[in-house]
C-alpha positions as CSV (number, residue, x, y, z in Angstrom):
1,X,121.2,30.4,137.5
2,X,124.1,31.1,135.2
3,X,125.3,28.1,133.2
4,X,128.9,27.0,133.0
5,X,129.1,28.0,129.4
6,X,127.6,31.5,130.1
7,X,129.9,32.0,133.0
8,X,133.0,31.3,130.9
9,X,131.7,33.6,128.2
10,X,131.2,36.4,130.8
11,X,134.7,35.9,132.0
12,X,135.9,36.0,128.4
13,X,134.1,39.3,127.8
14,X,135.5,40.8,131.0
15,X,139.0,39.9,130.2
16,X,138.7,41.0,126.5
17,X,137.3,44.3,127.7
18,X,140.3,44.8,130.0
19,X,142.7,44.1,127.0
20,X,140.8,46.7,124.9
21,X,141.3,49.3,127.6
22,X,145.1,48.5,127.7
23,X,145.3,48.7,123.9
24,X,143.5,52.1,124.0
25,X,146.0,53.5,126.5
26,X,148.9,52.2,124.4
27,X,147.4,54.2,121.5
28,X,146.6,57.3,123.6
29,X,150.1,57.4,125.1
30,X,151.7,56.8,121.6
31,X,153.4,53.7,122.8
32,X,152.6,51.5,119.7
33,X,154.4,51.6,116.4
34,X,153.0,54.1,113.9
35,X,151.4,51.5,111.7
36,X,149.7,49.8,114.6
37,X,148.5,53.1,115.9
38,X,146.5,53.5,112.6
39,X,145.2,50.0,112.4
40,X,144.3,49.0,115.9
41,X,140.8,50.2,117.0
42,X,140.4,52.5,119.9
43,X,137.6,50.8,121.8
44,X,138.6,51.6,125.4
45,X,135.5,53.7,126.1
46,X,133.3,51.0,124.6
47,X,135.0,48.4,126.9
48,X,134.2,50.5,130.0
49,X,130.5,50.6,129.0
50,X,130.6,46.8,128.6
51,X,132.1,46.6,132.1
52,X,129.2,48.7,133.5
53,X,126.6,46.4,131.9
54,X,128.5,43.3,133.1
55,X,128.7,44.7,136.6
56,X,125.0,45.4,136.8
57,X,124.2,41.9,135.5
58,X,126.6,40.1,138.0
59,X,125.7,42.3,140.9
60,X,122.0,41.5,140.4
61,X,122.8,37.8,140.1
62,X,124.9,37.7,143.3
63,X,122.6,39.9,145.4
64,X,119.6,37.8,144.3
65,X,121.2,34.4,144.9
66,X,124.0,34.8,147.4
67,X,123.7,37.9,149.7
68,X,120.7,37.7,151.9
69,X,121.5,40.9,153.8
70,X,122.8,44.4,153.0
71,X,125.7,43.8,155.4
72,X,126.9,40.7,153.5
73,X,126.4,42.5,150.2
74,X,128.3,45.7,151.2
75,X,131.0,43.6,152.8
76,X,131.5,41.6,149.6
77,X,131.5,44.7,147.4
78,X,133.8,46.7,149.6
79,X,136.2,43.8,149.9
80,X,136.3,43.4,146.2
81,X,136.9,47.1,145.5
82,X,139.4,48.0,148.2
83,X,141.5,44.8,148.0
84,X,142.8,46.2,144.6
85,X,141.9,49.9,144.6
86,X,143.7,50.7,147.9
87,X,147.0,49.0,147.1
88,X,147.0,50.3,143.5
89,X,146.2,53.8,144.5
90,X,149.0,53.9,147.1
91,X,151.4,52.2,144.7
92,X,150.7,54.8,142.0
93,X,151.4,57.6,144.5
94,X,154.7,56.1,145.7
95,X,156.0,55.2,142.3
96,X,155.0,58.6,140.8
97,X,156.5,60.4,143.8
98,X,159.8,58.6,143.2
99,X,159.6,59.6,139.5
100,X,158.9,63.3,140.3
101,X,161.4,63.8,143.1
102,X,164.3,61.5,142.2
103,X,164.1,61.1,138.4
104,X,162.6,64.5,137.6
105,X,159.9,62.9,135.5
106,X,157.2,64.9,133.7
107,X,153.9,64.2,135.4
108,X,150.4,65.7,135.2
109,X,148.2,66.6,138.1
110,X,151.2,67.7,140.3
111,X,148.7,69.4,142.6
112,X,147.4,66.0,143.6
113,X,150.9,64.9,144.7
114,X,151.4,68.1,146.6
115,X,148.2,67.6,148.5
116,X,148.0,63.8,148.6
117,X,146.6,64.0,152.1
118,X,143.4,65.4,150.6
119,X,143.3,63.5,147.3
120,X,144.0,60.0,148.5
121,X,141.0,60.1,150.9
122,X,139.0,61.7,148.1
123,X,139.7,58.8,145.8
124,X,139.3,56.1,148.4
125,X,135.8,57.5,149.0
126,X,135.3,57.4,145.2
127,X,134.4,61.0,145.1
128,X,136.5,62.0,142.1
129,X,133.6,62.3,139.7
130,X,130.8,63.8,141.9
131,X,128.9,66.7,140.4
132,X,131.4,68.9,138.4
133,X,134.6,67.1,139.5
134,X,136.6,65.1,137.1
135,X,139.7,64.0,139.1
136,X,141.6,60.9,138.2
137,X,144.2,59.8,140.8
138,X,147.9,60.1,139.9
139,X,148.7,57.8,137.0
140,X,145.9,55.3,137.7
141,X,143.7,56.8,134.9
142,X,141.1,53.9,134.7
143,X,140.2,54.6,138.4
144,X,137.6,57.1,137.2
145,X,135.1,54.4,136.4
146,X,135.3,53.0,139.9
147,X,134.1,56.4,141.1
148,X,130.9,55.6,139.3
149,X,130.7,51.9,139.9
150,X,131.2,52.0,143.6
151,X,128.3,54.4,144.1
152,X,126.1,52.3,141.7
153,X,126.7,49.4,144.2
154,X,125.3,51.6,147.0
155,X,122.5,52.9,144.8
156,X,121.5,49.3,143.9
157,X,121.6,48.4,147.6
158,X,119.0,51.1,148.5
159,X,116.6,49.7,145.9
160,X,117.2,46.0,146.7
161,X,117.4,46.0,150.5
162,X,115.0,48.8,151.5
163,X,111.3,49.1,150.9
164,X,108.7,51.8,151.1
165,X,109.5,55.5,151.6
166,X,113.0,54.6,153.0
167,X,114.0,53.2,149.6
168,X,113.0,56.4,147.9
169,X,114.7,58.5,150.7
170,X,118.0,56.7,150.6
171,X,118.0,56.5,146.8
172,X,117.5,60.3,146.5
173,X,120.2,60.9,149.2
174,X,122.8,59.0,147.1
175,X,121.6,60.8,144.0
176,X,122.2,64.2,145.7
177,X,125.6,63.2,146.9
178,X,127.0,61.9,143.5
179,X,125.4,64.4,141.1
180,X,124.4,64.6,137.5
181,X,127.3,62.7,135.9
182,X,126.3,59.6,137.8
183,X,122.7,60.1,136.8
184,X,123.6,60.1,133.1
185,X,125.6,56.8,133.2
186,X,123.4,55.0,135.8
187,X,121.0,53.7,133.1
188,X,123.9,51.8,131.5
189,X,124.7,50.0,134.8
190,X,121.0,49.6,135.5
191,X,120.6,48.0,132.0
192,X,122.7,45.1,133.3
193,X,120.4,44.7,136.3
194,X,117.4,44.6,134.0
195,X,119.1,42.2,131.7
196,X,119.4,39.8,134.6
197,X,115.8,40.4,135.6
198,X,114.4,39.6,132.1
199,X,117.1,37.1,131.0
200,X,114.6,34.3,130.5
201,X,111.7,36.4,129.2
202,X,112.1,35.8,125.5
203,X,113.8,32.5,124.7
204,X,115.8,32.4,121.4
205,X,116.8,29.7,119.1
206,X,120.5,28.9,118.9
207,X,120.8,30.3,115.4
208,X,119.0,33.5,116.2
209,X,121.1,34.0,119.4
210,X,124.4,33.5,117.5
211,X,123.3,35.9,114.8
212,X,122.3,38.5,117.4
213,X,125.8,38.2,119.1
214,X,127.5,38.7,115.7
215,X,125.4,41.7,114.8
216,X,126.0,43.4,118.1
217,X,129.8,43.1,117.7
218,X,129.6,44.2,114.1
219,X,127.6,47.3,115.1
220,X,130.2,48.4,117.6
221,X,133.0,47.9,115.0
222,X,130.9,49.8,112.4
223,X,130.6,52.7,114.8
224,X,134.4,52.8,115.2
225,X,135.5,52.4,111.6
226,X,132.9,54.6,110.0
227,X,133.4,57.5,112.3
228,X,129.9,57.4,113.7
229,X,131.3,57.2,117.2
230,X,132.9,60.6,116.7
231,X,129.6,62.0,115.4
232,X,127.7,60.6,118.3
233,X,130.3,62.1,120.7
234,X,129.9,65.5,119.0
235,X,126.1,65.2,119.0
236,X,126.2,64.6,122.7
237,X,128.1,67.8,123.2
238,X,125.7,69.7,121.0
239,X,122.5,68.7,122.7
240,X,123.9,69.2,126.2
241,X,121.7,72.0,127.6
242,X,123.7,73.0,130.7
243,X,126.6,75.2,129.7
244,X,127.6,75.9,133.3
245,X,127.8,72.2,134.1
246,X,130.7,70.4,132.4
247,X,130.0,67.0,131.0
248,X,133.3,65.6,132.3
249,X,133.5,61.9,132.0
250,X,130.0,61.7,130.5
251,X,130.6,63.7,127.3
252,X,130.2,60.5,125.2
253,X,126.9,59.5,126.7
254,X,125.0,59.1,123.3
255,X,127.7,56.7,122.1
256,X,127.7,55.0,125.5
257,X,124.0,54.4,125.2
258,X,124.4,52.9,121.8
259,X,127.2,50.6,122.9
260,X,125.1,49.7,126.0
261,X,122.3,48.5,123.7
262,X,124.8,46.3,121.8
263,X,126.2,44.9,125.0
264,X,122.8,44.0,126.3
265,X,121.8,42.3,123.0
266,X,125.2,40.4,123.0
267,X,124.9,39.1,126.6
268,X,121.2,38.2,126.3
269,X,121.9,36.2,123.1
270,X,124.9,34.6,124.7
271,X,122.6,32.9,127.2
272,X,120.9,31.0,124.4
273,X,123.8,30.6,122.0
274,X,125.0,27.3,123.5
275,X,128.6,28.4,123.2
276,X,131.2,25.6,123.5
277,X,134.9,26.2,123.9
278,X,137.7,23.6,124.1
279,X,138.3,22.3,127.6
280,X,141.7,24.1,127.8
281,X,140.0,27.5,127.2
282,X,137.3,26.7,129.7
283,X,140.0,26.3,132.3
284,X,142.3,29.1,131.2
285,X,139.7,31.9,130.7
286,X,138.5,32.0,134.4
287,X,142.2,32.1,135.5
288,X,142.9,35.1,133.2
289,X,139.7,36.8,134.2
290,X,140.8,36.6,137.8
291,X,143.4,39.2,137.1
292,X,141.1,41.5,135.1
293,X,140.6,44.1,137.9
294,X,144.3,44.3,138.6
295,X,145.2,44.6,134.9
296,X,142.5,47.3,134.4
297,X,143.7,49.5,137.3
298,X,147.5,49.0,137.2
299,X,148.6,49.1,133.5
300,X,148.7,52.9,133.1
301,X,151.1,53.1,136.1
302,X,153.6,51.0,134.2
303,X,153.1,52.9,131.0
304,X,153.4,56.3,132.6
305,X,156.4,55.4,134.7
306,X,158.4,54.3,131.6
307,X,157.3,57.1,129.4
308,X,157.8,59.8,131.9
309,X,161.1,58.7,133.3
310,X,163.0,56.6,130.7
311,X,163.8,56.5,127.0
312,X,161.1,54.8,125.0
313,X,161.1,54.3,121.2
314,X,157.8,53.0,120.0
315,X,159.3,51.9,116.7
316,X,161.7,49.6,118.6
317,X,160.2,46.2,118.9
318,X,162.3,45.4,121.9
319,X,160.9,48.4,123.8
320,X,157.3,47.5,122.9
321,X,157.8,43.9,123.9
322,X,159.5,44.8,127.2
323,X,156.7,47.3,128.1
324,X,154.0,44.7,127.5
325,X,156.0,42.1,129.5
326,X,156.3,44.6,132.3
327,X,152.5,45.1,132.3
328,X,152.0,41.4,132.4
329,X,154.5,40.9,135.2
330,X,153.1,43.8,137.2
331,X,149.5,42.5,136.8
332,X,150.5,39.0,138.0
333,X,152.6,40.3,140.9
334,X,150.0,42.8,142.2
335,X,147.2,40.4,141.6
336,X,148.9,37.7,143.7
337,X,149.2,40.2,146.6
338,X,145.7,41.8,146.2
339,X,143.0,40.3,144.1
340,X,144.0,36.7,145.0
341,X,144.1,37.5,148.7
342,X,141.2,39.8,149.0
343,X,139.7,37.8,151.8
344,X,142.5,39.1,154.0
345,X,140.9,42.6,153.7
346,X,137.5,41.3,154.8
347,X,137.8,41.3,158.6
348,X,139.0,45.0,158.6
349,X,136.2,46.0,156.2
350,X,133.6,44.1,158.3
351,X,134.6,46.1,161.4
352,X,134.0,49.4,159.6
353,X,130.7,48.2,158.1
354,X,129.5,47.0,161.5
355,X,129.2,50.5,162.8
356,X,127.6,51.8,159.6
357,X,125.0,49.0,159.3
358,X,124.1,49.3,163.0
359,X,122.5,52.7,162.3
360,X,120.6,51.3,159.3
361,X,119.4,48.3,161.3
362,X,117.4,50.7,163.4
363,X,115.2,51.5,160.3
364,X,112.2,49.2,160.6
365,X,111.5,49.5,156.8
366,X,114.8,47.9,155.8
367,X,114.8,44.3,154.5
368,X,118.2,43.2,155.7
369,X,117.2,39.5,155.9
370,X,114.7,39.5,153.1
371,X,115.9,41.4,150.0
372,X,113.6,42.2,147.1
373,X,114.1,39.3,144.8
374,X,114.7,40.0,141.1
């Protein structure tokens, strides 16, 4: 079980990671004042790694304690993903198309808009990062990580709900579909699963746990401010042995593994740190975390729309304030229509899954009613 204190902390980490991604894109799009551009740390990539570890941890927890069949598991995961990913993807296409055709905005990836009938299905199937592809949909840049995470959900299901040779067969089938980029980052997501599996193996004192949490955060900041992150990034490129296979979204894999280790230490220690927050924060943090997915996916649409179509002066405090306010407003509005109403997507998704699962139910080696407990 996950205690109330640990649950609130996980929500806090999730929301903080989303904020770090937003800040990183503000930096990358040159939307912050010059002095802030130099001072604020660029930790967006590190935040995505934390998301992967958190995802593996929480998926292992929910699959082990809540979803007794593959059908219920896949239904929950698909509902969670598509309730936000589908509306945001379509919103990005519509808003961007208006900018391109009516406002003459300057947009990248124009070929995707011209052949949207190919690229929207591609991204809805989360195939933008398979093998040598590195396609990010329209102005929804953070969507790239979903192309990994969605397949990790399926990969996990093959290990958790199948047994015997069928487990190996389906696992290898998924591996062949997604390709080497997914293989490289899968250990990070799997680290979250293993963290859940061994979460009670080595109990820690409160003091040691809190020291471990502090050291893990300090290590990540040390990587950023000493330039070690850049060196690890370059080292990853130097040791890459396959010149004909581009690294794509995995070109920072050595840094990713280092941050993954820090995240695992932090989350493991948090379980024993006996963290206590004021009652107000205990209530507020889960509410904010409930908009994390929407914030993560939608903020670049707001940034790109303003930057590509309207005047923006990053040294003007009013412009910066209005941009941030628009991101908050868009997150709240979209979240109310999607993330907060995701159960409305469930009946439609269940109908699709019913046909897919029917085939798998014919496999006598599948444990649909008796998953492999962690």
